C-alpha positions as CSV (number, residue, x, y, z in Angstrom):
1,M,12.1,-32.7,35.8
2,I,12.8,-29.8,33.5
3,S,9.8,-28.7,30.9
4,Q,9.4,-30.3,28.3
5,T,7.9,-27.5,26.5
6,T,10.4,-26.2,23.6
7,T,11.3,-22.9,23.6
8,S,14.6,-21.5,21.1
9,N,14.9,-18.2,23.9
10,P,14.3,-19.6,26.9
11,R,13.3,-16.3,29.9
12,R,15.8,-15.5,32.4
13,S,13.3,-17.2,34.9
14,D,13.6,-20.2,33.2
15,V,17.1,-20.1,32.9
16,L,17.6,-19.3,36.4
17,I,15.3,-22.3,37.3
18,H,17.2,-25.1,35.1
19,S,20.4,-24.2,36.3
20,L,18.8,-24.3,39.7
21,L,17.9,-28.1,38.6
22,L,20.9,-28.9,36.8
23,A,23.1,-28.0,40.7
24,R,21.2,-29.6,43.0
25,R,22.1,-32.3,40.4
26,S,26.0,-32.1,41.0
27,L,25.8,-31.6,44.2
28,V,23.2,-35.1,44.6
29,K,26.8,-36.5,42.6
30,T,29.5,-35.1,45.3
31,T,27.1,-36.5,48.0
32,R,28.4,-39.9,46.1
33,N,31.7,-39.0,45.5
34,P,32.7,-36.2,48.0
35,G,36.8,-36.4,47.6
36,P,36.7,-33.5,45.5
37,I,34.9,-31.4,48.4
38,I,37.6,-33.1,50.8
39,N,40.0,-31.9,49.1
40,G,39.5,-28.7,48.3
41,V,38.7,-28.0,52.4
42,L,41.4,-29.9,53.5
43,T,43.7,-28.8,51.1
44,P,43.7,-24.9,52.0
45,A,43.7,-26.2,55.5
46,L,46.6,-28.2,55.1
47,F,48.6,-25.8,53.1
48,M,47.5,-23.1,56.9
49,I,48.9,-25.2,59.0
50,L,52.0,-26.0,57.2
51,F,52.5,-22.3,56.2
52,L,51.5,-21.0,59.8
53,Y,54.5,-22.9,61.4
54,L,57.2,-23.5,59.5
55,F,56.8,-19.4,58.3
56,G,55.6,-18.0,60.6
57,G,58.8,-16.8,63.0
58,S,60.4,-15.7,60.2
59,V,57.7,-13.4,58.1
60,A,56.0,-11.9,60.8
61,G,57.7,-13.3,64.1
62,S,55.3,-15.5,65.7
63,T,52.8,-17.7,63.9
64,G,49.8,-15.4,66.3
65,D,51.7,-12.4,63.8
66,Y,51.5,-14.6,60.6
67,L,48.1,-16.6,61.3
68,Q,46.4,-13.1,61.5
69,Y,47.7,-12.1,57.6
70,L,48.1,-15.7,56.7
71,F,44.2,-16.4,57.1
72,P,41.9,-14.6,54.7
73,G,45.1,-15.7,52.2
74,V,43.8,-19.0,52.4
75,L,40.2,-17.8,52.3
76,V,40.2,-17.2,48.9
77,M,42.3,-20.0,47.9
78,G,39.6,-22.4,50.3
79,A,36.5,-20.0,48.1
80,G,37.7,-20.8,44.7
81,L,41.1,-22.1,43.9
82,T,41.2,-25.4,45.0
83,G,37.6,-26.2,43.4
84,M,39.2,-25.1,40.3
85,V,40.7,-28.3,39.2
86,S,37.3,-30.5,40.0
87,T,34.8,-27.8,37.9
88,G,36.7,-28.3,34.8
89,T,37.5,-32.0,34.8
90,N,33.7,-32.8,35.9
91,I,31.9,-30.6,33.0
92,T,34.8,-32.5,30.7
93,T,33.8,-35.8,31.9
94,D,30.3,-35.5,31.2
95,L,31.4,-34.4,27.7
96,K,33.6,-36.7,27.2
97,N,30.3,-39.3,28.5
98,G,27.7,-38.1,26.9
99,V,25.2,-36.5,29.7
100,T,25.0,-33.3,27.8
101,D,24.3,-35.1,25.0
102,R,20.9,-35.7,26.7
103,F,21.0,-31.6,28.3
104,R,21.4,-30.6,24.5
105,S,18.2,-32.2,23.9
106,L,16.4,-30.9,26.2
107,P,15.0,-27.2,25.6
108,I,17.2,-25.6,27.5
109,S,20.0,-23.2,27.5
110,R,23.3,-23.7,27.0
111,L,24.3,-21.9,29.7
112,A,22.2,-23.6,32.3
113,P,24.2,-26.6,32.2
114,L,27.6,-24.8,32.8
115,L,26.0,-22.0,35.3
116,G,24.1,-25.1,37.0
117,S,27.8,-26.8,38.0
118,V,29.1,-23.0,39.2
119,L,26.3,-22.4,40.8
120,A,26.6,-25.7,42.6
121,D,30.5,-25.1,43.6
122,L,28.9,-22.0,45.5
123,L,27.3,-24.0,47.9
124,R,30.8,-26.2,48.7
125,Y,33.2,-22.4,49.1
126,L,30.4,-21.6,51.7
127,V,30.9,-25.1,53.3
128,A,34.9,-24.9,52.3
129,V,34.8,-21.3,54.5
130,A,32.4,-22.0,57.1
131,L,35.6,-24.9,57.6
132,L,38.3,-23.1,56.9
133,L,36.8,-19.7,59.8
134,A,36.2,-23.1,62.4
135,V,40.2,-24.7,61.4
136,G,42.3,-20.8,61.9
137,T,39.3,-20.1,64.6
138,L,40.9,-23.0,67.2
139,L,44.2,-22.0,65.9
140,G,44.0,-17.7,67.3
141,F,42.5,-15.8,64.2
142,R,40.7,-12.9,65.3
143,V,37.9,-10.8,63.0
144,H,39.2,-7.6,63.9
145,G,36.9,-5.5,62.1
146,S,33.1,-5.8,62.2
147,V,30.8,-8.4,61.2
148,A,29.9,-6.3,58.7
149,A,33.5,-6.0,56.9
150,A,33.4,-10.2,57.9
151,A,30.8,-10.3,55.9
152,G,31.9,-8.2,53.3
153,A,34.6,-10.3,52.7
154,I,33.7,-14.0,53.5
155,G,30.5,-12.7,49.9
156,L,34.1,-11.2,48.4
157,A,36.2,-14.3,48.6
158,I,33.5,-16.2,47.7
159,L,32.5,-14.2,44.7
160,F,35.7,-13.5,43.2
161,G,35.9,-17.8,44.1
162,F,32.9,-17.4,41.2
163,A,34.3,-15.7,38.6
164,L,37.5,-18.1,39.2
165,S,34.6,-20.6,38.3
166,W,34.5,-19.6,34.8
167,L,37.5,-20.1,34.1
168,A,37.6,-23.6,34.5
169,V,34.4,-24.5,33.3
170,F,36.4,-22.7,30.2
171,L,39.0,-24.8,30.0
172,G,36.3,-27.5,30.9
173,V,34.6,-27.1,27.3
174,L,37.9,-26.3,25.9
175,V,39.9,-29.3,27.0
176,R,38.4,-32.9,25.7
177,D,40.6,-34.8,27.8
178,A,39.7,-34.8,32.0
179,N,44.0,-36.1,32.5
180,A,44.4,-32.6,30.1
181,V,42.4,-30.5,32.0
182,L,43.5,-31.3,35.3
183,G,46.8,-30.9,34.1
184,F,45.9,-27.3,32.6
185,S,44.1,-26.0,36.0
186,F,46.9,-27.2,37.4
187,I,49.5,-25.0,36.0
188,A,47.1,-22.5,36.5
189,F,46.6,-22.9,39.9
190,L,50.2,-23.0,41.5
191,P,51.1,-19.4,39.3
192,L,48.0,-18.0,40.7
193,Q,47.9,-18.6,44.5
194,L,51.3,-19.0,45.1
195,G,52.7,-15.9,42.7
196,S,50.9,-13.9,45.5
197,S,51.1,-12.3,48.2
198,L,49.4,-15.9,49.8
199,A,53.2,-16.0,52.0
200,A,54.0,-13.6,52.7
201,P,54.1,-9.7,51.3
202,T,54.1,-8.7,47.6
203,N,57.2,-5.8,48.2
204,T,59.5,-8.2,49.9
205,L,60.0,-10.9,47.2
206,P,62.0,-11.1,44.3
207,G,61.6,-8.4,41.1
208,W,59.9,-10.8,39.1
209,L,57.6,-12.0,41.0
210,Q,56.9,-9.5,42.2
211,T,56.0,-7.5,38.8
212,W,53.3,-10.6,38.6
213,A,52.1,-10.8,41.9
214,D,50.9,-7.2,41.4
215,I,48.8,-8.0,38.5
216,N,47.7,-10.7,39.7
217,P,44.0,-10.9,41.0
218,V,44.7,-13.2,43.2
219,T,46.4,-11.1,45.0
220,H,43.9,-7.9,45.0
221,A,41.3,-9.9,46.5
222,M,43.5,-11.1,49.0
223,D,44.8,-7.8,50.0
224,A,41.0,-6.9,49.9
225,C,40.4,-9.6,52.5
226,R,43.0,-9.0,54.5
227,A,42.2,-5.3,55.4
228,L,38.6,-6.2,56.0
229,L,39.2,-9.0,58.2
230,N,42.1,-7.1,60.2
231,G,40.1,-3.7,60.5
232,A,42.5,-2.0,58.2
233,D,42.3,0.4,55.0
234,V,40.6,-1.5,51.9
235,G,42.0,0.9,49.8
236,S,41.2,0.1,46.0
237,T,41.7,-3.7,47.0
238,V,37.7,-3.9,47.2
239,V,37.5,-2.1,43.6
240,Q,40.1,-3.9,41.6
241,T,38.5,-7.4,43.1
242,L,35.1,-6.5,42.0
243,V,36.2,-5.8,38.7
244,W,38.9,-8.4,37.9
245,S,35.4,-10.2,38.8
246,A,33.7,-8.5,36.6
247,V,36.4,-9.6,33.8
248,L,36.2,-13.0,34.2
249,V,33.1,-13.4,34.1
250,L,32.7,-11.4,30.6
251,L,35.6,-13.2,29.3
252,F,34.9,-17.1,30.1
253,C,31.2,-17.2,30.8
254,P,30.4,-16.5,27.1
255,S,33.3,-18.2,25.6
256,A,32.8,-21.4,27.7
257,V,29.1,-21.6,26.6
258,A,30.4,-20.7,22.9
259,I,32.8,-23.8,22.9
260,Y,30.2,-25.7,24.7
261,G,27.3,-25.3,22.5
262,R,29.7,-26.4,19.0
263,R,31.1,-29.6,21.1
264,E,30.3,-32.7,20.0
């Protein structure tokens, strides 16, 4: 149980311990309602299968070549994008049901409940990535980079997913209705996912869409993972992804905590 000892300024170690305890609570909820994690795995897997057989021949000439292009993008999608919806709605539901009133009565940091939810998401992302790798391998995807590069791609995808989770957390504490959070998350989800290099290189897109795709942080993450998994030159994509991840966390984490502290 979380200690009842009152402290106005919890130590960093206490914040981490409390966050891990609350992450465990979130995971217990997931075992009772596995729908979100099943959806988080099935959605990118279905996207991969549909895109592979719908566009493989026209985009890359063969489904085998297209899978080598498509899979890294689906990996980024599965490691964060599809989890955005459930993250925000879970937080809004806790706020609406009064669960967070109990958290506020405890001597814990305002960050702990939010960070706990995001840490639980990390484990879900790991499961999603593992299952996507299994599905991709069965379909014929092969890693052409080194083991270290492949591990780097997986780590980068999960790190980017962690950063994107704070956008979902921000929406969850800002909007008071779970259905509204669902709608806003879906609106954010589509341009981030489809307005990227997921299905085709950005230079094949119409001018207006190419402009957005080239600045879309999801494109940088997908291109970085694609280069690492296929043994290609990563260029500046890894650095761009790391920078975008830091920007997302620094922008949305403090904002979410501030709004959460003022919510009644």
